[in-house]
One Martini backbone bead per residue (centre of mass of N, CA, C, O) as a GRO file, in nm:
protein
   68
    1MET     BB    1  12.811   8.816  -0.970
    2ARG     BB    2  12.719   8.637  -0.700
    3LYS     BB    3  12.913   8.402  -0.511
    4SER     BB    4  13.009   8.098  -0.378
    5TYR     BB    5  13.281   8.027  -0.141
    6ALA     BB    6  13.540   7.814  -0.055
    7VAL     BB    7  13.761   7.835   0.228
    8VAL     BB    8  14.085   7.714   0.265
    9TYR     BB    9  14.262   7.688   0.579
   10GLN     BB   10  14.558   7.774   0.785
   11ASN     BB   11  14.697   7.756   1.086
   12GLN     BB   12  15.020   7.871   1.158
   13ARG     BB   13  15.044   7.761   1.457
   14SER     BB   14  14.879   7.466   1.458
   15GLY     BB   15  14.794   7.346   1.150
   16LYS     BB   16  14.507   7.380   1.114
   17VAL     BB   17  14.221   7.298   0.922
   18GLY     BB   18  13.980   7.496   0.736
   19MET     BB   19  13.631   7.613   0.668
   20ASP     BB   20  13.465   7.862   0.463
   21VAL     BB   21  13.191   8.078   0.367
   22PHE     BB   22  13.161   8.300   0.083
   23THR     BB   23  13.052   8.609  -0.063
   24GLY     BB   24  13.114   8.702  -0.415
   25SER     BB   25  13.251   8.821  -0.730
   26SER     BB   26  13.539   8.705  -0.630
   27PRO     BB   27  13.819   8.562  -0.507
   28VAL     BB   28  13.946   8.828  -0.412
   29GLU     BB   29  13.710   8.928  -0.239
   30VAL     BB   30  13.707   8.680  -0.053
   31GLU     BB   31  13.990   8.719   0.065
   32GLU     BB   32  13.923   8.992   0.194
   33ARG     BB   33  13.696   8.889   0.378
   34PHE     BB   34  13.868   8.692   0.532
   35SER     BB   35  14.070   8.900   0.647
   36ASP     BB   36  13.852   9.063   0.801
   37ARG     BB   37  13.758   8.823   0.987
   38TYR     BB   38  14.077   8.690   1.035
   39TRP     BB   39  14.281   8.915   1.178
   40TYR     BB   40  14.369   8.776   1.475
   41LYS     BB   41  14.512   8.561   1.290
   42ARG     BB   42  14.723   8.321   1.137
   43TYR     BB   43  14.650   8.272   0.794
   44LYS     BB   44  14.633   8.035   0.524
   45ILE     BB   45  14.543   8.018   0.203
   46LEU     BB   46  14.484   7.728   0.006
   47ASN     BB   47  14.175   7.773  -0.105
   48VAL     BB   48  13.942   7.873  -0.373
   49ILE     BB   49  13.598   7.765  -0.414
   50GLU     BB   50  13.347   7.724  -0.619
   51ILE     BB   51  13.003   7.702  -0.567
   52PRO     BB   52  12.770   7.536  -0.708
   53GLU     BB   53  12.470   7.565  -0.847
   54ILE     BB   54  12.149   7.426  -0.768
   55ASP     BB   55  11.876   7.325  -0.953
   56LYS     BB   56  11.585   7.225  -0.791
   57GLY     BB   57  11.360   7.245  -1.035
   58LYS     BB   58  11.553   7.050  -1.201
   59GLY     BB   59  11.490   6.726  -1.337
   60ASP     BB   60  11.388   6.387  -1.406
   61GLY     BB   61  11.116   6.326  -1.215
   62ARG     BB   62  11.257   6.163  -0.994
   63SER     BB   63  11.283   6.007  -0.715
   64ASP     BB   64  11.497   5.862  -0.496
   65SER     BB   65  11.322   5.595  -0.453
   66LYS     BB   66  11.327   5.523  -0.778
   67ARG     BB   67  11.655   5.467  -0.819
   68MET     BB   68  11.691   5.157  -0.725
   0.00000   0.00000   0.00000
């Protein structure tokens, strides 16, 4: 099953931290996709986090305006 993952990474030259989203069947596959996309600079992956799916069709039946 393919899932979405957030990849948090750091540019090893500037120290800046960034985040990108990838789709894959596992965190290992996502790291490979990251390396394929960002091959031209030195980045260190800090974390790979699965993004949970939100089922928009199921809720408690109340709109946001009624929750106040």
